[in-house]
N, C-alpha and C positions, 0 to 999 in steps of 0.2 A: 174794380170794386170786388170782383170775385177773389182776387188775390188777397185783398184785405180780410175777407171773411175766412179764408183758410189760414192766413198767416197769424191772425190775432189769437185763435185758440192755441196754435203751436207755440207762440211766444209765451202765453200765459202758462202753459204746461211746463215749458222749459224753465221759466223763472221760478215757478212755485216748487219745482223739483218733485212733482207728484205728491205734494204734501196732503192733498185732500183724500188720497188713497189710504186705506187702513194698512199700516205697516206692522208686521209681527215683530215682537221684541227679539233682539239678537240671542242666538242659542249659545249657551256657555260651552266652551270647548275644553275638554280635559286632555292634558298631554301626559302620556305614560311612556316611560322608557322600559322597553322589554329587551332583554339580552337574547340574541339569537345565536346559538352556537354555529361557528363557521366550520364547515367540513373541508379540511385541507387534506389533500392526498399526502400521506406520509411516505417519504422515500424509503426504499429498502436500504438497510445498512450495508456498507461496502463489504465485499468478501474479504476475508483475511488474506494477507499476502502470503503466498506459499513459496518461500525461497528455498532453493536446494543448496546444500553445502558443497562448495567447490573442493576439488582435490588440489592440494599444493605439494609440489615436489621440491625438496631441498637436495641439491646435487653438488657433490664436491669431487675433487680428484684424489681424495685420500684412499689409500689401499684398504680393501676390506680384509679383516682378519679371517683366515680360513683355518680354523683349528683342526688338530688331529682328532680322529675318531677315538672315543674312549672304549675300553673293554667293559662290556655289560656286567660281568661277574665281579671283577676287581675294582671297577670304577677308576682305573688308572689309564693313562695314555702311554702306551709303549712307544719307545723311540729307538730307532736303529742306531748302529754305531756311527754312521755318517751324519746323524742329526735329522734324518727324515722320519716321517711318521711310520710306525710299524704297521698300523691297520689302514693307513691311508688318510686322506683329508675328508672332512664332512662334505665338501662340494668338490668332487674330483674333476668336474668339467671346467672349473674356474682355472684359468692359467695363472702362473705366478705373477704377482703385481696387479691382480684384478681390482679395479677401483669401483667406487660407487657410481661414477659417471659411466663406466662400461656397463654395469648392471642396469642402470637407468635406460641407457640407449637400447640395450637388448630387450628390456621389458616393453618399451614404447613400440619398437618395431614389431615385437610379437603381438602386442595388443591391438595396434591400429594398422599394421601392415606397411607403414611408411614413417619416416622420421621427419617431423615438422615441429619447429619451436615457435612459440609466441612469447614475447618478452614485454616487460613493462619496467619503466624506471621507478625508483623509489618516489620521486616527486609525482609521477602519474598515479601511482598506487595511492598516495595520500589524497590526491585530487578525487580519485574514485571513491575513497572512503568518505570524504566530505560531501560528495554528491549523494551518496547513499544516505548519509545522515540528513541531508536536506529533504530528500524524498520522505524519509521517516517522519521528520517534523511536519511536513505538509499533510501527510496522511493523518497524523494525530490531531492536527488543528481542524481538518475537515471532519473528523469523527466527533470532535467536541461541538462543532457547529450543528451537525446533524442531531446529536443527542439533545442539544439545547432546544432546537426547534421542535423536536419530537416531544420533549417534556412539556413545552409551553403550549403546544397546539393540540395535543391529544385530549379527548374528553375522558374524564375519569369514569370508569365503569361503576355503575351503581351496585 
């Protein structure tokens, strides 16, 4: 019987849904959209590529002309009866038949102390040029992406 006394009010409250209590009317809710600027860390633009200009040597086995020395006053080149230069050659240390290859070899040995060659075939040079062009294209595209994101995410200054 005790169970009935406790269960009866619980059942009545459950079924009635607390309808006998005073219920406040629902509050009207206003929804507002507010734009909040997102602070995105801007990347630093990449440093410009600083490429150095290589030195290219074109060497042949052609004989270097070694002209006779001109007379300063008359601006003429005196020649002896046997066909040799009267005042000597401009480069007296060059032997007869001195070629561009000989001069190149002497200059390299004098400059670096040893004679070492590195060579590249024409096809390899073309491949190197294509690779360099590919690097250039990639850098330009990355720069465009960075500028795009920078322009679209930076807050305009008032």
